[in-house]
Backbone bond lengths (Angstrom), bond angles and torsions (degrees), N, CA, C in turn:
res aa  C-N    CA-C-N  psi(-1)  N-CA   C-N-CA  omega(-1)  CA-C   N-CA-C  phi
1 M - - - 1.389 - - 1.491 113.11 -
2 Q 1.285 118.29 124.43 1.382 119.61 170.63 1.519 114.38 -67.24
3 H 1.369 115.75 157.51 1.555 116.37 173.16 1.523 110.22 -118.83
4 R 1.228 116.34 160.13 1.447 124.37 176.87 1.460 109.40 -135.10
5 T 1.379 113.01 153.03 1.432 124.54 -175.17 1.562 108.37 -98.24
6 L 1.232 123.53 126.84 1.432 133.59 -178.75 1.554 105.21 -104.57
7 G 1.260 122.22 103.56 1.331 122.77 178.58 1.490 119.46 75.81
8 D 1.361 114.55 179.69 1.528 117.18 -178.98 1.474 111.83 -101.70
9 Q 1.300 122.56 17.94 1.411 123.49 -176.44 1.548 111.80 -100.81
10 G 1.281 118.62 -7.86 1.406 119.25 175.76 1.508 113.95 115.78
11 L 1.318 120.79 3.97 1.468 127.08 -175.59 1.525 105.57 -72.69
12 T 1.260 122.47 119.22 1.487 125.45 176.17 1.559 106.23 -133.78
13 V 1.419 113.27 125.56 1.369 117.41 -178.85 1.581 106.61 -136.00
14 S 1.360 110.42 177.84 1.519 119.48 179.10 1.558 105.38 -68.52
15 A 1.285 110.36 148.22 1.537 121.25 -177.76 1.659 110.37 -54.65
16 M 1.293 109.31 -31.93 1.435 119.04 -178.99 1.527 107.32 -114.83
17 G 1.377 119.13 131.02 1.349 119.92 175.33 1.584 111.20 -108.46
18 Y 1.250 121.62 -173.00 1.458 128.20 176.45 1.579 111.53 -132.38
19 G 1.345 113.01 120.86 1.465 120.33 -179.50 1.467 105.45 -100.86
20 S 1.435 115.38 132.19 1.486 116.59 -166.08 1.504 107.00 -110.59
21 M 1.366 127.70 8.18 1.323 125.54 -176.64 1.534 112.20 -53.02
22 G 1.247 114.71 -48.93 1.487 120.07 177.64 1.520 116.78 -55.17
23 T 1.298 121.08 -17.96 1.495 121.61 -176.64 1.520 103.09 -70.90
24 V 1.170 126.31 -25.08 1.554 124.10 -177.66 1.525 119.66 -131.16
25 V 1.407 113.94 -6.87 1.494 113.23 -177.53 1.485 110.48 -158.32
26 G 1.336 118.89 148.25 1.489 117.93 161.86 1.506 110.33 107.08
27 Y 1.287 120.76 -38.05 1.498 117.75 -171.71 1.497 114.09 -126.10
28 G 1.270 118.96 38.92 1.416 125.99 171.80 1.587 108.56 90.42
29 A 1.315 113.48 -167.61 1.405 120.42 -176.07 1.517 113.98 -57.65
30 S 1.326 119.55 146.72 1.471 122.12 178.60 1.486 112.53 -130.25
31 D 1.165 115.31 171.79 1.577 121.54 -176.30 1.574 103.63 -134.40
32 D 1.355 117.37 111.25 1.281 117.57 -173.63 1.544 118.20 -62.71
33 E 1.423 118.05 -36.75 1.330 125.52 177.50 1.532 112.26 -60.83
34 Q 1.371 116.22 -42.17 1.366 123.62 179.17 1.575 110.34 -65.16
35 S 1.353 111.60 -38.66 1.498 114.68 -178.12 1.565 107.40 -67.87
36 V 1.256 119.48 -41.62 1.467 123.73 179.00 1.409 109.34 -61.08
37 T 1.405 123.36 -38.44 1.400 124.23 178.41 1.558 109.98 -69.11
38 A 1.444 114.09 -35.24 1.460 117.19 179.64 1.505 109.81 -63.51
39 I 1.370 114.70 -47.33 1.537 118.47 -176.82 1.457 110.96 -63.09
40 R 1.276 124.32 -38.77 1.536 130.86 -174.61 1.597 102.93 -73.46
41 R 1.422 115.35 -41.53 1.512 113.45 174.28 1.518 111.38 -56.95
42 A 1.378 120.61 -51.94 1.322 122.14 178.24 1.604 114.82 -46.79
43 H 1.350 116.25 -42.86 1.394 118.20 178.63 1.566 113.76 -68.02
44 E 1.259 110.03 -33.91 1.497 117.05 176.94 1.530 111.29 -59.96
45 L 1.254 114.67 -40.33 1.500 123.05 -177.64 1.583 110.73 -84.10
46 G 1.317 119.88 3.61 1.406 123.35 172.42 1.483 120.04 106.25
47 V 1.391 115.28 4.51 1.407 118.69 171.45 1.487 117.43 -70.16
48 T 1.312 119.67 126.97 1.452 121.62 -174.86 1.671 107.86 -117.01
49 F 1.269 116.80 -1.83 1.453 115.78 -169.81 1.510 108.13 -125.31
50 F 1.444 116.12 118.24 1.436 123.64 -171.63 1.513 108.80 -123.17
51 D 1.300 118.55 130.08 1.451 124.04 -175.95 1.491 116.56 -116.35
52 T 1.319 116.14 132.65 1.505 119.53 173.65 1.492 106.81 -143.89
53 A 1.378 111.57 -171.01 1.458 120.91 177.74 1.442 115.04 -157.71
54 E 1.261 116.59 155.84 1.562 119.27 172.52 1.533 109.56 -52.23
55 M 1.265 117.47 -44.35 1.508 124.16 -172.66 1.568 109.21 -64.24
56 Y 1.291 121.25 -27.05 1.533 121.38 -178.78 1.455 105.74 -67.91
57 G 1.254 120.50 91.99 1.475 125.07 179.89 1.379 116.07 71.89
58 W 1.402 117.70 15.81 1.499 122.10 -179.11 1.482 111.96 47.26
59 G 1.337 113.84 61.71 1.461 121.65 177.82 1.567 114.82 99.25
60 E 1.277 117.31 -28.20 1.460 120.40 -178.21 1.551 108.15 -62.46
61 G 1.328 117.68 -49.90 1.463 124.22 177.16 1.428 114.08 -44.70
62 E 1.457 114.58 -51.67 1.430 123.18 177.21 1.515 114.38 -60.77
63 K 1.281 113.85 -38.36 1.544 117.84 -175.43 1.531 101.51 -71.23
64 L 1.297 124.95 -42.84 1.394 126.91 -177.57 1.575 112.65 -61.25
65 L 1.313 113.67 -48.47 1.458 120.41 177.00 1.513 111.86 -62.76
66 G 1.315 115.57 -46.67 1.392 118.63 175.46 1.564 116.61 -54.27
67 R 1.275 108.66 -44.44 1.573 113.31 177.80 1.527 111.95 -63.15
68 A 1.340 113.90 -42.86 1.432 115.88 178.84 1.500 115.42 -64.80
69 L 1.316 115.73 -30.77 1.542 117.55 -173.56 1.626 106.41 -100.76
70 A 1.218 118.46 -5.55 1.537 118.90 -177.17 1.627 110.32 -43.69
71 P 1.328 111.92 -47.90 1.526 109.70 -174.57 1.598 111.95 -74.63
72 L 1.391 119.14 -6.43 1.318 122.02 -169.81 1.484 110.15 -124.05
73 R 1.417 120.31 14.31 1.350 124.65 -171.69 1.501 116.16 -46.85
74 D 1.345 117.33 -44.57 1.404 127.03 -171.73 1.513 109.75 -74.78
75 E 1.320 120.29 -8.24 1.489 125.47 -172.35 1.434 112.27 -110.21
76 V 1.426 120.91 -4.76 1.411 123.83 -173.59 1.599 114.04 -128.84
77 V 1.352 111.64 162.37 1.466 121.13 174.38 1.513 107.18 -107.93
78 I 1.314 117.71 121.68 1.434 121.63 -177.90 1.583 110.26 -112.22
79 A 1.329 111.23 126.28 1.497 117.66 -178.83 1.476 112.64 -115.98
80 T 1.310 121.13 131.97 1.500 118.56 176.29 1.681 104.21 -135.35
81 K 1.320 110.84 177.78 1.471 116.20 -170.62 1.504 107.11 -140.50
82 F 1.248 112.94 156.96 1.576 123.30 172.51 1.548 107.31 -130.15
83 G 1.305 115.09 169.53 1.511 116.96 167.26 1.537 113.41 127.90
84 F 1.375 116.58 -24.23 1.495 114.87 -179.13 1.494 109.81 -89.12
85 T 1.312 116.84 165.48 1.372 123.80 168.17 1.513 113.61 -116.34
86 P 1.324 125.21 158.40 1.416 121.52 -173.05 1.613 113.44 -53.75
87 D 1.220 115.13 -27.15 1.568 122.88 -179.43 1.455 113.15 -91.71
88 F 1.416 118.87 11.96 1.416 129.52 -177.27 1.438 114.13 64.73
89 G 1.273 119.00 29.04 1.350 120.24 169.04 1.607 110.78 -90.11
90 T 1.329 117.76 -169.76 1.406 116.76 -179.54 1.536 108.85 -122.41
91 D 1.362 115.12 145.82 1.404 121.53 176.87 1.575 109.74 -148.68
92 S 1.324 118.50 96.79 1.361 120.11 -177.90 1.668 107.18 -118.80
93 R 1.268 116.53 34.68 1.370 118.04 177.58 1.634 109.14 -69.76
94 P 1.303 115.66 141.75 1.510 116.55 -171.23 1.469 111.08 -48.80
95 E 1.390 118.09 -44.95 1.502 123.24 -171.81 1.502 107.37 -69.53
96 H 1.360 115.63 -32.12 1.522 111.97 175.32 1.489 113.17 -75.30
97 I 1.295 118.00 -29.88 1.474 122.12 177.52 1.537 106.46 -61.70
98 R 1.254 116.13 -47.30 1.496 118.69 -176.99 1.460 111.73 -58.71
99 D 1.290 118.10 -43.46 1.440 124.66 -179.65 1.532 109.92 -64.81
100 V 1.354 118.44 -45.85 1.402 115.03 -173.68 1.566 111.17 -75.42
101 V 1.266 116.69 -30.34 1.539 120.30 -177.94 1.533 108.14 -68.54
102 E 1.350 115.91 -37.38 1.455 118.96 178.47 1.535 108.30 -69.57
103 A 1.404 118.04 -34.04 1.439 115.73 177.49 1.507 113.61 -72.02
104 S 1.325 110.09 -30.61 1.561 113.16 -179.25 1.550 108.89 -70.58
105 L 1.280 117.38 -36.66 1.466 116.59 173.10 1.518 112.78 -56.18
106 R 1.264 113.10 -45.51 1.565 118.69 -176.68 1.572 104.83 -70.89
107 N 1.191 120.18 -40.59 1.524 119.70 179.93 1.457 115.26 -58.63
108 L 1.424 110.29 -46.57 1.418 119.19 -179.26 1.491 114.57 -76.48
109 G 1.343 115.66 -17.14 1.482 118.93 -178.86 1.506 114.29 69.46
110 V 1.409 118.15 36.48 1.315 120.12 -178.54 1.506 110.48 -130.36
111 D 1.391 117.22 169.02 1.416 121.05 178.89 1.475 114.40 -95.60
112 H 1.341 117.80 -11.41 1.410 124.37 179.67 1.603 113.14 -151.57
113 I 1.244 120.69 149.89 1.366 126.88 175.23 1.456 110.04 -104.27
114 D 1.276 119.69 128.01 1.527 120.58 -175.45 1.411 114.63 -71.12
115 V 1.419 115.15 -45.38 1.502 115.24 176.80 1.618 106.93 -135.80
116 L 1.244 117.02 129.18 1.384 125.46 178.58 1.415 109.94 -118.06
117 Y 1.507 110.66 123.06 1.463 119.42 -178.83 1.480 114.20 -109.73
118 Q 1.184 119.01 147.05 1.606 119.92 156.70 1.416 103.96 -77.51
119 H 1.406 119.66 126.98 1.414 124.40 -172.02 1.488 108.14 -79.52
120 R 1.359 122.57 -32.18 1.453 121.84 178.57 1.482 102.86 -152.71
121 V 1.381 112.83 143.95 1.467 117.62 176.40 1.536 111.14 -62.57
122 D 1.305 118.62 137.87 1.430 125.36 -177.76 1.589 103.56 -106.40
123 P 1.358 118.88 107.01 1.418 122.63 -175.64 1.648 110.93 -68.35
124 A 1.370 113.93 -13.43 1.508 117.85 179.03 1.564 112.07 -88.43
125 V 1.278 116.14 -6.01 1.509 117.17 -179.13 1.460 111.28 -126.99
126 P 1.277 124.35 123.22 1.513 122.70 173.24 1.495 109.64 -52.71
127 I 1.438 111.60 135.41 1.390 119.04 176.49 1.604 113.44 -58.38
128 E 1.312 111.68 -32.05 1.439 115.15 174.41 1.574 117.41 -56.43
129 D 1.313 112.27 -37.20 1.466 120.12 178.18 1.465 110.75 -73.48
130 V 1.385 119.24 -33.78 1.386 123.70 -174.48 1.537 104.49 -74.59
131 V 1.345 118.00 -49.71 1.484 115.21 179.48 1.485 115.28 -62.72
132 G 1.389 112.99 -34.83 1.443 113.75 174.19 1.496 117.07 -59.96
133 A 1.330 115.76 -36.36 1.496 117.05 173.79 1.544 112.18 -74.26
134 M 1.244 120.90 -34.96 1.431 121.09 169.49 1.506 114.79 -60.06
135 A 1.317 114.78 -37.69 1.512 116.87 -178.04 1.476 113.47 -70.68
136 E 1.287 111.51 -22.99 1.635 115.28 175.91 1.482 106.41 -58.53
137 F 1.315 119.42 -37.87 1.549 115.43 -175.30 1.480 108.72 -82.75
138 V 1.284 120.47 -20.08 1.529 113.98 165.36 1.470 115.62 -72.06
139 D 1.297 115.66 -33.56 1.437 115.26 178.96 1.530 110.96 -71.45
140 A 1.412 115.12 -24.18 1.521 117.76 179.06 1.459 110.61 -90.21
141 G 1.340 120.64 3.93 1.411 121.99 173.86 1.668 111.07 80.85
142 K 1.315 114.81 12.51 1.448 117.54 -176.80 1.505 114.13 -97.33
143 V 1.323 115.69 -13.05 1.458 122.49 176.40 1.562 107.48 -137.34
144 K 1.281 115.30 141.96 1.566 116.73 176.27 1.403 116.82 -92.81
145 Y 1.366 114.84 -49.66 1.474 121.53 -175.52 1.480 114.08 -131.64
146 L 1.362 117.37 150.99 1.377 120.42 -173.37 1.650 111.24 -111.70
147 G 1.286 114.43 146.33 1.535 115.90 -174.04 1.581 107.24 -145.52
148 L 1.330 114.33 159.03 1.487 122.55 174.85 1.518 108.13 -118.76
149 S 1.274 119.07 155.28 1.445 122.26 175.78 1.530 108.03 -125.87
150 E 1.246 117.20 134.53 1.645 121.52 176.27 1.523 107.99 50.57
151 A 1.250 119.19 47.88 1.423 127.53 174.19 1.476 113.59 -102.73
152 G 1.307 120.86 146.42 1.506 126.27 175.43 1.435 115.11 -94.69
153 P 1.389 118.98 -179.93 1.361 122.84 -167.50 1.603 110.32 -67.04
154 E 1.348 116.93 -40.23 1.427 114.68 -177.37 1.452 114.52 -66.93
155 T 1.382 116.27 -39.36 1.512 121.74 175.71 1.558 106.96 -60.48
156 I 1.245 115.75 -52.02 1.513 122.40 -173.30 1.597 107.36 -56.37
157 R 1.305 120.84 -46.52 1.400 119.69 179.91 1.498 112.71 -67.38
158 K 1.377 117.70 -43.02 1.462 116.26 177.14 1.443 115.85 -63.27
159 A 1.363 116.13 -37.22 1.474 120.20 -179.50 1.506 108.32 -66.85
160 H 1.252 118.10 -44.27 1.475 124.69 -172.21 1.549 108.10 -59.84
161 A 1.335 113.57 -39.57 1.478 120.08 -177.25 1.479 110.66 -70.36
162 V 1.318 122.04 -17.82 1.487 119.97 173.91 1.551 113.16 -86.12
163 H 1.380 114.36 -42.46 1.395 118.57 177.23 1.556 105.06 -154.98
164 P 1.321 118.56 140.73 1.526 120.47 177.51 1.631 109.74 -46.50
165 I 1.283 112.08 128.90 1.468 120.65 169.73 1.557 106.84 -99.06
166 S 1.299 118.49 123.51 1.446 122.56 -174.04 1.560 112.75 -88.65
167 V 1.485 113.32 -28.00 1.452 111.32 -174.86 1.487 103.39 -157.16
168 L 1.429 108.33 145.81 1.557 120.93 169.17 1.513 103.84 -106.88
169 Q 1.330 114.08 135.63 1.476 116.53 170.65 1.527 108.10 -115.72
170 T 1.275 112.54 126.54 1.485 121.85 178.49 1.505 111.23 -146.03
171 E 1.431 118.34 154.89 1.410 118.49 -179.41 1.598 110.71 -66.33
172 Y 1.340 116.19 138.02 1.471 116.94 -178.08 1.466 104.70 -153.20
173 S 1.353 117.08 129.50 1.515 118.67 173.54 1.518 102.96 -164.02
174 I 1.252 113.13 177.44 1.616 120.33 169.59 1.508 106.70 -52.12
175 F 1.276 121.75 -35.00 1.553 121.53 -176.48 1.484 108.52 -85.74
176 A 1.296 119.85 -24.85 1.483 121.45 -169.79 1.579 110.97 -125.58
177 L 1.390 114.05 98.61 1.471 122.18 -172.92 1.457 112.07 -107.25
178 D 1.229 119.93 5.15 1.511 124.88 -176.40 1.528 110.37 -51.24
179 A 1.297 122.41 -41.69 1.488 123.65 -173.44 1.579 113.24 -69.46
180 E 1.279 119.30 -17.95 1.508 119.02 -173.59 1.484 116.42 -53.20
181 P 1.303 116.99 -36.64 1.467 115.72 178.06 1.485 116.38 -67.44
182 L 1.300 118.46 -8.17 1.410 125.15 -179.79 1.542 113.59 -90.56
183 F 1.424 116.32 -14.37 1.407 119.32 -173.21 1.493 113.08 -63.71
184 G 1.361 119.88 -34.73 1.450 118.58 175.38 1.430 117.91 -66.41
185 L 1.364 121.08 -32.78 1.504 125.26 167.46 1.450 109.44 -59.05
186 L 1.310 120.21 -52.53 1.381 125.84 -175.99 1.619 114.92 -56.15
187 E 1.353 109.12 -41.24 1.543 113.95 172.45 1.526 108.36 -67.50
188 E 1.206 119.90 -45.14 1.554 122.22 179.26 1.559 111.05 -46.95
189 L 1.383 112.57 -52.87 1.386 122.74 -166.78 1.590 109.16 -91.75
190 G 1.287 120.16 -7.56 1.460 117.40 -178.56 1.397 111.85 77.07
191 I 1.354 129.22 45.49 1.352 128.82 -173.64 1.628 104.35 -120.97
192 G 1.271 117.63 139.75 1.400 123.21 173.42 1.595 115.43 -85.83
193 F 1.293 115.75 165.98 1.464 120.21 -176.31 1.534 109.47 -122.89
194 V 1.299 119.82 131.86 1.442 124.61 172.58 1.583 107.77 -114.02
195 A 1.225 118.84 123.58 1.480 126.20 -169.78 1.558 105.95 -100.91
196 Y 1.391 118.30 105.15 1.302 119.69 172.71 1.449 115.72 -89.17
197 S 1.393 117.54 160.17 1.439 118.29 -168.33 1.444 121.19 43.12
198 P 1.358 114.88 56.82 1.476 124.12 -170.14 1.514 109.27 -78.71
199 L 1.315 114.20 -7.42 1.475 116.98 177.53 1.630 109.14 -114.21
200 A 1.270 108.51 24.21 1.448 116.17 174.75 1.561 114.66 57.26
201 R 1.261 113.16 41.82 1.517 125.18 -179.90 1.526 108.22 57.92
202 G 1.324 115.73 36.69 1.502 119.11 177.23 1.475 115.06 97.27
203 F 1.247 120.84 -18.38 1.478 117.23 177.58 1.610 112.47 -61.39
204 L 1.263 118.67 -32.43 1.402 122.73 176.27 1.500 117.73 -87.43
205 T 1.322 116.85 20.76 1.459 126.23 166.51 1.502 113.22 -97.39
206 G 1.254 117.15 -16.54 1.471 123.09 179.45 1.503 110.13 85.29
207 T 1.355 117.55 18.40 1.555 123.28 -177.13 1.461 109.45 -114.17
208 A 1.349 121.64 6.24 1.552 124.70 -173.39 1.479 105.63 -62.96
209 K 1.375 112.44 147.23 1.364 122.68 174.63 1.567 108.73 -128.37
210 P 1.166 120.14 161.38 1.579 119.30 170.30 1.469 111.63 -58.12
211 S 1.412 109.11 145.47 1.521 114.48 -172.61 1.616 113.14 -51.02
212 N 1.336 115.63 -39.46 1.484 114.33 -173.78 1.647 111.72 -70.58
213 D 1.335 117.07 0.97 1.397 121.18 174.14 1.442 115.21 -90.35
214 Y 1.387 114.63 -1.85 1.464 118.61 179.08 1.589 108.30 -105.66
215 T 1.322 111.82 156.83 1.506 112.40 175.38 1.534 111.59 -76.75
216 P 1.344 114.27 160.12 1.512 115.66 -172.37 1.549 110.48 -64.70
217 T 1.313 125.12 -19.08 1.419 126.87 174.17 1.403 117.49 -78.37
218 D 1.381 115.24 -7.99 1.464 121.00 -177.69 1.636 109.53 -90.79
219 F 1.268 116.46 123.50 1.405 123.54 -177.93 1.523 112.60 -45.74
220 R 1.343 117.46 -40.75 1.376 120.99 -176.53 1.524 120.11 -66.93
221 A 1.397 110.28 -13.75 1.470 112.91 176.60 1.451 109.21 -75.15
222 H 1.275 120.26 -9.27 1.535 118.20 -173.55 1.550 111.70 -126.09
223 M 1.389 115.41 12.39 1.479 119.67 -177.22 1.436 112.89 -94.66
224 P 1.336 120.62 138.99 1.518 121.95 -179.39 1.652 114.70 -55.50
225 W 1.226 112.65 -33.25 1.571 112.98 179.29 1.417 117.21 -60.71
226 W 1.467 112.23 -24.77 1.440 118.28 179.71 1.576 115.17 -101.16
227 S 1.321 115.54 1.32 1.474 121.77 -174.28 1.521 105.93 -71.08
228 P 1.267 112.90 159.52 1.524 117.09 -179.29 1.483 113.01 -63.97
229 D 1.365 118.05 -21.57 1.484 118.51 178.64 1.482 114.17 -74.79
230 N 1.372 115.13 -18.74 1.482 117.96 -169.61 1.506 112.78 -125.56
231 Y 1.357 114.75 -16.91 1.553 117.89 -170.94 1.491 113.35 -57.92
232 D 1.371 119.58 -45.67 1.512 121.54 -173.32 1.606 106.64 -70.26
233 A 1.460 116.42 -38.99 1.465 111.57 -179.90 1.560 110.43 -67.12
234 N 1.296 121.57 -37.21 1.462 124.81 -177.18 1.555 105.19 -66.66
235 S 1.348 116.47 -41.29 1.432 117.68 -179.70 1.472 115.80 -60.63
236 R 1.499 110.26 -35.42 1.475 110.66 174.61 1.603 114.50 -68.02
237 I 1.353 117.67 -32.45 1.408 117.74 170.21 1.516 113.37 -56.54
238 V 1.318 112.59 -47.02 1.505 121.54 -175.68 1.614 103.73 -59.22
239 D 1.250 118.77 -48.06 1.449 120.99 179.53 1.590 113.53 -50.95
240 Q 1.321 108.19 -51.31 1.465 111.23 -175.96 1.664 110.50 -70.91
241 L 1.312 116.65 -31.19 1.434 116.14 174.74 1.502 110.26 -66.39
242 T 1.347 115.17 -44.26 1.473 121.66 179.38 1.636 112.21 -56.74
243 E 1.303 114.04 -38.83 1.415 119.44 174.44 1.567 112.84 -58.52
244 L 1.351 110.30 -43.27 1.511 116.28 179.03 1.571 111.13 -68.62
245 A 1.277 113.78 -37.11 1.456 117.64 178.03 1.533 115.53 -64.91
246 V 1.257 112.86 -44.18 1.497 120.73 178.31 1.494 111.08 -63.37
247 G 1.335 115.29 -34.56 1.517 118.07 -179.54 1.595 108.38 -69.86
248 K 1.294 118.45 -24.93 1.385 121.68 173.47 1.467 119.32 -96.19
249 G 1.416 115.11 8.37 1.412 120.11 178.20 1.480 113.82 64.06
250 V 1.365 119.10 34.81 1.500 122.33 173.30 1.466 109.66 -133.88
251 T 1.252 118.60 169.84 1.525 123.59 -179.14 1.564 105.42 -86.33
252 L 1.412 111.42 163.36 1.471 118.02 177.36 1.575 107.72 -56.39
253 S 1.257 116.77 -49.71 1.518 124.18 -177.91 1.561 105.88 -51.29
254 Q 1.217 123.00 -52.38 1.418 128.33 178.81 1.454 112.53 -54.71
255 L 1.324 117.00 -50.29 1.436 127.19 177.12 1.486 108.43 -52.09
256 S 1.387 116.57 -49.50 1.493 122.30 -170.57 1.556 106.97 -72.65
257 L 1.270 118.23 -39.73 1.523 118.42 178.82 1.437 112.24 -66.35
258 A 1.497 114.72 -40.75 1.447 118.43 179.48 1.467 114.54 -62.30
259 W 1.435 113.68 -30.71 1.421 119.71 177.55 1.552 109.37 -64.87
260 V 1.319 116.07 -48.94 1.531 118.97 179.52 1.573 107.92 -58.29
261 L 1.290 118.69 -49.32 1.448 117.41 179.49 1.514 116.84 -59.41
262 A 1.263 114.18 -25.50 1.487 120.62 179.70 1.454 116.17 -82.30
263 Q 1.216 117.75 -12.89 1.479 122.16 -179.86 1.487 115.71 -67.98
264 K 1.400 119.27 -51.67 1.517 128.87 177.21 1.445 108.07 -143.40
265 D 1.312 112.32 151.26 1.523 115.53 176.59 1.469 113.66 -80.86
266 Y 1.320 116.64 -6.29 1.449 120.67 -179.71 1.689 108.39 -104.02
267 I 1.227 115.16 15.04 1.438 116.39 179.67 1.584 112.38 -102.06
268 V 1.263 121.56 136.62 1.441 123.57 -178.14 1.467 105.76 -127.86
269 P 1.339 126.69 115.37 1.429 122.92 176.04 1.571 111.21 -86.73
270 I 1.319 116.88 152.85 1.504 122.93 -175.99 1.513 106.26 -130.29
271 P 1.446 115.10 76.29 1.391 116.06 172.12 1.578 110.79 -71.42
272 G 1.266 114.25 152.31 1.512 116.54 173.85 1.476 111.06 -121.91
273 S 1.336 115.98 143.72 1.521 123.67 170.62 1.433 107.91 -150.01
274 R 1.359 113.55 147.12 1.448 119.20 171.57 1.454 110.36 -93.93
275 N 1.330 117.73 1.69 1.549 117.95 179.69 1.547 106.64 -107.37
276 P 1.373 109.89 126.14 1.475 116.04 -175.18 1.470 112.84 -65.59
277 D 1.359 113.85 -30.26 1.594 115.23 177.73 1.502 108.11 -73.12
278 R 1.266 122.33 -34.26 1.492 123.34 178.42 1.482 109.88 -67.16
279 V 1.338 117.22 -41.61 1.410 126.68 -178.39 1.648 107.26 -58.33
280 A 1.375 117.06 -44.14 1.411 119.33 176.33 1.480 114.10 -66.72
281 Q 1.370 113.51 -40.41 1.494 114.70 172.15 1.526 118.02 -59.42
282 N 1.377 113.96 -31.84 1.498 118.25 -178.62 1.565 106.11 -73.17
283 I 1.325 114.87 -38.94 1.461 118.23 -176.32 1.389 113.77 -63.49
284 A 1.423 114.44 -35.10 1.479 120.75 -176.98 1.503 109.87 -64.32
285 A 1.326 118.83 -15.16 1.509 119.03 176.57 1.503 112.43 -64.31
286 T 1.334 118.66 -18.74 1.536 117.33 176.13 1.539 110.03 -68.75
287 D 1.350 121.89 -12.60 1.392 121.94 177.57 1.588 113.43 -98.44
288 V 1.280 115.54 5.69 1.420 117.71 -174.82 1.564 107.84 -100.09
289 T 1.356 109.78 129.55 1.441 113.50 179.25 1.558 111.21 -110.40
290 L 1.308 116.76 129.09 1.370 123.32 -178.45 1.527 113.17 -99.07
291 T 1.306 120.49 124.05 1.545 119.31 179.22 1.483 109.55 -71.66
292 A 1.329 111.27 168.63 1.548 119.63 170.89 1.614 108.30 -56.86
293 E 1.273 120.06 -31.91 1.539 122.84 -177.33 1.517 105.23 -77.85
294 D 1.241 119.66 -35.73 1.505 121.19 177.15 1.554 108.95 -62.82
295 L 1.304 117.21 -53.41 1.423 120.74 178.55 1.451 113.69 -56.01
296 A 1.371 115.68 -45.27 1.436 118.39 178.48 1.487 115.30 -59.84
297 R 1.424 114.81 -40.32 1.440 121.52 174.70 1.511 112.40 -62.22
298 I 1.309 121.15 -38.18 1.443 123.36 -178.07 1.538 108.08 -68.26
299 T 1.373 115.21 -35.56 1.460 119.91 -179.90 1.518 103.60 -68.81
300 E 1.273 123.48 -41.23 1.497 126.41 -174.46 1.589 105.88 -64.49
301 I 1.332 114.53 -41.07 1.362 117.30 -177.39 1.599 114.71 -68.00
302 A 1.319 114.81 -43.20 1.467 124.14 -176.34 1.471 110.47 -129.14
303 P 1.246 121.09 64.86 1.496 125.98 -172.05 1.583 110.26 -61.62
304 T 1.353 115.93 -36.18 1.531 115.26 178.76 1.569 112.93 -119.87
305 G 1.357 110.64 25.25 1.477 112.91 -179.97 1.456 112.12 87.17
306 G 1.319 117.38 -162.94 1.481 124.69 -178.93 1.593 107.47 -71.02
307 H 1.283 111.33 165.82 1.440 119.55 172.69 1.501 113.87 -87.71
308 G 1.325 121.55 117.75 1.398 127.42 -177.25 1.539 107.17 101.29
309 G 1.347 117.05 155.85 1.397 118.74 -172.50 1.643 109.94 -71.78
310 R 1.291 113.43 172.43 1.471 118.00 -179.46 1.529 113.82 -82.50
311 G 1.401 114.68 -5.44 1.406 115.65 -176.73 1.508 117.10 89.84
312 T 1.308 119.16 -4.35 1.414 127.39 177.55 1.518 108.93 -123.82
313 P 1.352 118.82 116.36 1.530 116.12 -173.51 1.588 107.02 -64.43
314 S 1.395 113.01 146.55 1.402 120.25 -179.37 1.584 110.60 -109.11
315 G 1.359 117.14 22.19 1.414 122.91 175.25 1.532 108.31 -76.45
316 W 1.261 116.63 63.21 1.543 119.67 -173.90 1.513 112.72 -65.72
317 L 1.368 109.85 146.04 1.434 121.05 177.48 1.515 111.95 -89.26
């Protein structure tokens, strides 16, 4: 497994990470033991970067990831996030941050968190106050690196002026190109980028179904890419990408992940799967090389990403 450097503060992780949201929320029923097996399989195959959040099951996701990684703690980088409320509002008041981070340490069963993110910008709390509270944990040795998620240029600059930000995490895939205008700023400030949902929440696995085929608790039942207005057009994109992938002897998922890896050398995708075999398939994408012609063809197929919004507003603060 190749490694990549995220930011200028020394954070180095495997080129492919693992996103654990789906182990507890968002994609239908889950099996904890299968998820633990999948997480450990990822590590066996070279993954050192594992991502979770308070919001993923309100602590249950952190507990599951912590249990899975307990025997491997010294060999991995664990990231978690704060900032959502159970009704999907935001709360980044410093006193709330302190409570959440202490709970995350307990849930994960660790004495420090490697990467701490603000999960979403809170318009009610100045980012300077937020990062100041986060930096307290760095000073105390309980957090190593700081990150932001779904933040815009103004917030990134202000945050970085208070304490170095090592990484920005935002959705990014062939279907979701919103983050690309931020790359110049990240390069200027020396900040790495973590791409969540690099397989477009499953649409780029070739297993997508119309929205009404999912249960109401499944995120995909409510996302624009799956809506009747967009599903057929997005399926045609997938058909063309699949044709390209087959011609290269790889899967659609591997082609899509290789595309993310090819964009910048400071980007690390964090696909998530509860299936150990799918995890292995995803990791194999690190060995896929895309030619200039391949990349040009992908741009031709999906010049502006998927049809319909990604379901997360990009009016970044």
